[in-house]
Biotite code that builds the C-alpha atoms (Angstrom):
import biotite.structure as struc

atoms = struc.array([
    struc.Atom([-6.315, -24.609, -17.231], chain_id="A", res_id=1, res_name="ARG", atom_name="CA", element="C"),
    struc.Atom([-4.378, -23.737, -14.132], chain_id="A", res_id=2, res_name="VAL", atom_name="CA", element="C"),
    struc.Atom([-2.037, -20.736, -14.136], chain_id="A", res_id=3, res_name="CYS", atom_name="CA", element="C"),
    struc.Atom([0.121, -22.036, -11.314], chain_id="A", res_id=4, res_name="GLY", atom_name="CA", element="C"),
    struc.Atom([-0.483, -19.213, -8.838], chain_id="A", res_id=5, res_name="ILE", atom_name="CA", element="C"),
    struc.Atom([0.130, -20.183, -5.237], chain_id="A", res_id=6, res_name="ALA", atom_name="CA", element="C"),
    struc.Atom([-2.303, -18.634, -2.776], chain_id="A", res_id=7, res_name="SER", atom_name="CA", element="C"),
    struc.Atom([-4.365, -19.443, 0.295], chain_id="A", res_id=8, res_name="HIS", atom_name="CA", element="C"),
    struc.Atom([-7.905, -20.565, -0.555], chain_id="A", res_id=9, res_name="ARG", atom_name="CA", element="C"),
    struc.Atom([-9.270, -17.663, 1.461], chain_id="A", res_id=10, res_name="ARG", atom_name="CA", element="C"),
    struc.Atom([-7.004, -15.173, -0.362], chain_id="A", res_id=11, res_name="CYS", atom_name="CA", element="C"),
    struc.Atom([-7.754, -16.640, -3.791], chain_id="A", res_id=12, res_name="LEU", atom_name="CA", element="C"),
    struc.Atom([-11.390, -15.531, -3.447], chain_id="A", res_id=13, res_name="LYS", atom_name="CA", element="C"),
    struc.Atom([-10.422, -11.859, -3.193], chain_id="A", res_id=14, res_name="VAL", atom_name="CA", element="C"),
    struc.Atom([-7.397, -11.897, -5.504], chain_id="A", res_id=15, res_name="LEU", atom_name="CA", element="C"),
    struc.Atom([-7.849, -9.384, -8.308], chain_id="A", res_id=16, res_name="GLN", atom_name="CA", element="C"),
    struc.Atom([-6.226, -11.409, -11.063], chain_id="A", res_id=17, res_name="ALA", atom_name="CA", element="C"),
    struc.Atom([-7.206, -13.514, -14.035], chain_id="A", res_id=18, res_name="ALA", atom_name="CA", element="C"),
    struc.Atom([-5.485, -16.716, -15.115], chain_id="A", res_id=19, res_name="CYS", atom_name="CA", element="C"),
    struc.Atom([-3.725, -16.586, -18.465], chain_id="A", res_id=20, res_name="GLY", atom_name="CA", element="C"),
    struc.Atom([-2.244, -19.345, -20.557], chain_id="A", res_id=21, res_name="GLN", atom_name="CA", element="C"),
    struc.Atom([1.374, -18.508, -19.896], chain_id="A", res_id=22, res_name="ARG", atom_name="CA", element="C"),
    struc.Atom([1.513, -15.991, -17.115], chain_id="A", res_id=23, res_name="LYS", atom_name="CA", element="C"),
    struc.Atom([-0.722, -14.263, -14.640], chain_id="A", res_id=24, res_name="LEU", atom_name="CA", element="C"),
    struc.Atom([-2.345, -11.183, -16.124], chain_id="A", res_id=25, res_name="ALA", atom_name="CA", element="C"),
    struc.Atom([-3.368, -8.686, -13.487], chain_id="A", res_id=26, res_name="LEU", atom_name="CA", element="C"),
    struc.Atom([-6.806, -7.163, -13.985], chain_id="A", res_id=27, res_name="CYS", atom_name="CA", element="C"),
    struc.Atom([-5.765, -3.849, -12.483], chain_id="A", res_id=28, res_name="ARG", atom_name="CA", element="C"),
    struc.Atom([-2.436, -2.065, -12.376], chain_id="A", res_id=29, res_name="THR", atom_name="CA", element="C"),
    struc.Atom([-0.982, -0.710, -9.189], chain_id="A", res_id=30, res_name="MET", atom_name="CA", element="C"),
    struc.Atom([-1.932, 2.897, -8.536], chain_id="A", res_id=31, res_name="SER", atom_name="CA", element="C"),
    struc.Atom([0.094, 3.701, -5.417], chain_id="A", res_id=32, res_name="THR", atom_name="CA", element="C"),
    struc.Atom([2.941, 1.294, -4.621], chain_id="A", res_id=33, res_name="PHE", atom_name="CA", element="C"),
    struc.Atom([5.793, 0.798, -7.085], chain_id="A", res_id=34, res_name="GLY", atom_name="CA", element="C"),
    struc.Atom([4.490, 3.504, -9.421], chain_id="A", res_id=35, res_name="VAL", atom_name="CA", element="C"),
    struc.Atom([6.817, 6.058, -11.021], chain_id="A", res_id=36, res_name="HIS", atom_name="CA", element="C"),
    struc.Atom([6.728, 9.271, -9.014], chain_id="A", res_id=37, res_name="ILE", atom_name="CA", element="C"),
    struc.Atom([5.821, 11.391, -12.067], chain_id="A", res_id=38, res_name="ALA", atom_name="CA", element="C"),
    struc.Atom([2.842, 9.154, -12.879], chain_id="A", res_id=39, res_name="HIS", atom_name="CA", element="C"),
    struc.Atom([1.733, 9.299, -9.258], chain_id="A", res_id=40, res_name="LEU", atom_name="CA", element="C"),
    struc.Atom([1.840, 13.095, -9.267], chain_id="A", res_id=41, res_name="MET", atom_name="CA", element="C"),
    struc.Atom([-0.063, 13.299, -12.588], chain_id="A", res_id=42, res_name="GLU", atom_name="CA", element="C"),
    struc.Atom([-2.890, 11.198, -11.188], chain_id="A", res_id=43, res_name="ALA", atom_name="CA", element="C"),
    struc.Atom([-3.287, 13.376, -8.103], chain_id="A", res_id=44, res_name="ASP", atom_name="CA", element="C"),
    struc.Atom([-4.103, 17.085, -8.098], chain_id="A", res_id=45, res_name="THR", atom_name="CA", element="C"),
    struc.Atom([-2.202, 17.593, -4.838], chain_id="A", res_id=46, res_name="GLU", atom_name="CA", element="C"),
    struc.Atom([1.523, 18.297, -4.481], chain_id="A", res_id=47, res_name="GLN", atom_name="CA", element="C"),
    struc.Atom([1.902, 15.433, -1.990], chain_id="A", res_id=48, res_name="VAL", atom_name="CA", element="C"),
    struc.Atom([0.575, 11.904, -2.661], chain_id="A", res_id=49, res_name="PRO", atom_name="CA", element="C"),
    struc.Atom([-2.553, 10.940, -0.714], chain_id="A", res_id=50, res_name="ARG", atom_name="CA", element="C"),
    struc.Atom([-0.846, 8.067, 1.115], chain_id="A", res_id=51, res_name="ILE", atom_name="CA", element="C"),
    struc.Atom([1.934, 10.350, 2.383], chain_id="A", res_id=52, res_name="VAL", atom_name="CA", element="C"),
    struc.Atom([-0.497, 13.011, 3.633], chain_id="A", res_id=53, res_name="LYS", atom_name="CA", element="C"),
    struc.Atom([-2.740, 10.447, 5.286], chain_id="A", res_id=54, res_name="CYS", atom_name="CA", element="C"),
    struc.Atom([0.075, 8.539, 7.024], chain_id="A", res_id=55, res_name="CYS", atom_name="CA", element="C"),
    struc.Atom([1.971, 11.657, 8.145], chain_id="A", res_id=56, res_name="ILE", atom_name="CA", element="C"),
    struc.Atom([-1.207, 13.228, 9.572], chain_id="A", res_id=57, res_name="ALA", atom_name="CA", element="C"),
    struc.Atom([-1.921, 10.084, 11.575], chain_id="A", res_id=58, res_name="TYR", atom_name="CA", element="C"),
    struc.Atom([1.670, 9.758, 12.789], chain_id="A", res_id=59, res_name="ILE", atom_name="CA", element="C"),
    struc.Atom([1.731, 13.420, 13.854], chain_id="A", res_id=60, res_name="GLU", atom_name="CA", element="C"),
    struc.Atom([-1.533, 12.939, 15.720], chain_id="A", res_id=61, res_name="GLU", atom_name="CA", element="C"),
    struc.Atom([-0.970, 9.549, 17.371], chain_id="A", res_id=62, res_name="LYS", atom_name="CA", element="C"),
    struc.Atom([2.651, 8.525, 16.938], chain_id="A", res_id=63, res_name="GLY", atom_name="CA", element="C"),
    struc.Atom([4.933, 11.334, 18.063], chain_id="A", res_id=64, res_name="LEU", atom_name="CA", element="C"),
    struc.Atom([5.026, 10.057, 21.646], chain_id="A", res_id=65, res_name="ALA", atom_name="CA", element="C"),
    struc.Atom([5.566, 6.441, 20.563], chain_id="A", res_id=66, res_name="VAL", atom_name="CA", element="C"),
    struc.Atom([9.114, 5.212, 21.007], chain_id="A", res_id=67, res_name="GLN", atom_name="CA", element="C"),
    struc.Atom([10.833, 3.839, 17.894], chain_id="A", res_id=68, res_name="GLY", atom_name="CA", element="C"),
    struc.Atom([8.047, 4.923, 15.541], chain_id="A", res_id=69, res_name="ILE", atom_name="CA", element="C"),
    struc.Atom([10.106, 4.391, 12.368], chain_id="A", res_id=70, res_name="TYR", atom_name="CA", element="C"),
    struc.Atom([12.483, 1.807, 13.827], chain_id="A", res_id=71, res_name="ARG", atom_name="CA", element="C"),
    struc.Atom([9.972, -0.863, 14.892], chain_id="A", res_id=72, res_name="LEU", atom_name="CA", element="C"),
    struc.Atom([7.990, -2.580, 12.160], chain_id="A", res_id=73, res_name="SER", atom_name="CA", element="C"),
    struc.Atom([4.302, -3.400, 12.019], chain_id="A", res_id=74, res_name="GLY", atom_name="CA", element="C"),
    struc.Atom([2.973, -6.935, 11.532], chain_id="A", res_id=75, res_name="VAL", atom_name="CA", element="C"),
    struc.Atom([3.581, -7.923, 7.898], chain_id="A", res_id=76, res_name="LYS", atom_name="CA", element="C"),
    struc.Atom([0.072, -9.267, 7.221], chain_id="A", res_id=77, res_name="SER", atom_name="CA", element="C"),
    struc.Atom([-1.503, -6.080, 8.598], chain_id="A", res_id=78, res_name="LYS", atom_name="CA", element="C"),
    struc.Atom([0.910, -3.905, 6.600], chain_id="A", res_id=79, res_name="VAL", atom_name="CA", element="C"),
    struc.Atom([-0.072, -5.762, 3.415], chain_id="A", res_id=80, res_name="GLU", atom_name="CA", element="C"),
    struc.Atom([-3.775, -5.390, 4.234], chain_id="A", res_id=81, res_name="ARG", atom_name="CA", element="C"),
    struc.Atom([-3.415, -1.635, 4.746], chain_id="A", res_id=82, res_name="LEU", atom_name="CA", element="C"),
    struc.Atom([-1.422, -1.345, 1.516], chain_id="A", res_id=83, res_name="CYS", atom_name="CA", element="C"),
    struc.Atom([-4.288, -3.065, -0.296], chain_id="A", res_id=84, res_name="GLN", atom_name="CA", element="C"),
    struc.Atom([-6.727, -0.562, 1.193], chain_id="A", res_id=85, res_name="ARG", atom_name="CA", element="C"),
    struc.Atom([-4.632, 2.330, -0.138], chain_id="A", res_id=86, res_name="PHE", atom_name="CA", element="C"),
    struc.Atom([-4.555, 0.650, -3.561], chain_id="A", res_id=87, res_name="GLU", atom_name="CA", element="C"),
    struc.Atom([-8.276, -0.072, -3.756], chain_id="A", res_id=88, res_name="SER", atom_name="CA", element="C"),
    struc.Atom([-10.039, 2.702, -1.823], chain_id="A", res_id=89, res_name="GLU", atom_name="CA", element="C"),
    struc.Atom([-10.389, 6.308, -2.913], chain_id="A", res_id=90, res_name="GLU", atom_name="CA", element="C"),
    struc.Atom([-10.360, 9.310, -0.593], chain_id="A", res_id=91, res_name="GLY", atom_name="CA", element="C"),
    struc.Atom([-9.415, 9.448, 3.058], chain_id="A", res_id=92, res_name="GLN", atom_name="CA", element="C"),
    struc.Atom([-8.781, 6.136, 4.833], chain_id="A", res_id=93, res_name="ILE", atom_name="CA", element="C"),
    struc.Atom([-9.623, 5.821, 8.523], chain_id="A", res_id=94, res_name="ASP", atom_name="CA", element="C"),
    struc.Atom([-6.415, 4.751, 10.260], chain_id="A", res_id=95, res_name="LEU", atom_name="CA", element="C"),
    struc.Atom([-7.761, 4.859, 13.826], chain_id="A", res_id=96, res_name="SER", atom_name="CA", element="C"),
    struc.Atom([-7.829, 1.035, 14.063], chain_id="A", res_id=97, res_name="ASP", atom_name="CA", element="C"),
    struc.Atom([-4.125, 0.771, 13.207], chain_id="A", res_id=98, res_name="TYR", atom_name="CA", element="C"),
    struc.Atom([-1.055, 1.199, 15.403], chain_id="A", res_id=99, res_name="SER", atom_name="CA", element="C"),
    struc.Atom([1.377, 4.040, 14.668], chain_id="A", res_id=100, res_name="PRO", atom_name="CA", element="C"),
    struc.Atom([4.134, 1.467, 13.987], chain_id="A", res_id=101, res_name="HIS", atom_name="CA", element="C"),
    struc.Atom([1.989, -0.165, 11.315], chain_id="A", res_id=102, res_name="LEU", atom_name="CA", element="C"),
    struc.Atom([1.188, 3.136, 9.594], chain_id="A", res_id=103, res_name="VAL", atom_name="CA", element="C"),
    struc.Atom([4.870, 4.116, 9.704], chain_id="A", res_id=104, res_name="ALA", atom_name="CA", element="C"),
    struc.Atom([5.767, 0.733, 8.143], chain_id="A", res_id=105, res_name="SER", atom_name="CA", element="C"),
    struc.Atom([3.328, 1.364, 5.279], chain_id="A", res_id=106, res_name="VAL", atom_name="CA", element="C"),
    struc.Atom([4.816, 4.819, 4.712], chain_id="A", res_id=107, res_name="LEU", atom_name="CA", element="C"),
    struc.Atom([8.371, 3.407, 4.686], chain_id="A", res_id=108, res_name="LYS", atom_name="CA", element="C"),
    struc.Atom([7.284, 0.694, 2.235], chain_id="A", res_id=109, res_name="LEU", atom_name="CA", element="C"),
    struc.Atom([5.746, 3.310, -0.054], chain_id="A", res_id=110, res_name="PHE", atom_name="CA", element="C"),
    struc.Atom([8.989, 5.320, -0.147], chain_id="A", res_id=111, res_name="PHE", atom_name="CA", element="C"),
    struc.Atom([11.046, 2.158, -0.683], chain_id="A", res_id=112, res_name="ARG", atom_name="CA", element="C"),
    struc.Atom([8.921, 1.067, -3.640], chain_id="A", res_id=113, res_name="GLN", atom_name="CA", element="C"),
    struc.Atom([8.389, 4.420, -5.362], chain_id="A", res_id=114, res_name="VAL", atom_name="CA", element="C"),
    struc.Atom([10.074, 4.394, -8.756], chain_id="A", res_id=115, res_name="SER", atom_name="CA", element="C"),
    struc.Atom([12.221, 7.282, -9.943], chain_id="A", res_id=116, res_name="THR", atom_name="CA", element="C"),
    struc.Atom([13.883, 5.546, -12.904], chain_id="A", res_id=117, res_name="GLU", atom_name="CA", element="C"),
    struc.Atom([12.813, 6.484, -16.421], chain_id="A", res_id=118, res_name="THR", atom_name="CA", element="C"),
])
């Protein structure tokens, strides 16, 4: 049976999902983006979420002299790829290969998607 998901062939190979009869059932729930803030803080022993600390540290180190750091957006495909790394990898993520605009875009996306509703 086909679930009806639309994806690139290349992306379908790495997609972490299983086909169901009626709807797509994700194998793994999101752990960083779109998660309720209380759940995010329970999962982490720190006062500040890992993604926030990591992105802010990089922006303070490499992005303070960059003009329009939070105004200009990063490339969408690269932003999505970095978001996936934050979802799937544990510990510190090396951001040295990314532009400050891209890291700032990921941070803005995180704050936009964080859930505060009960």
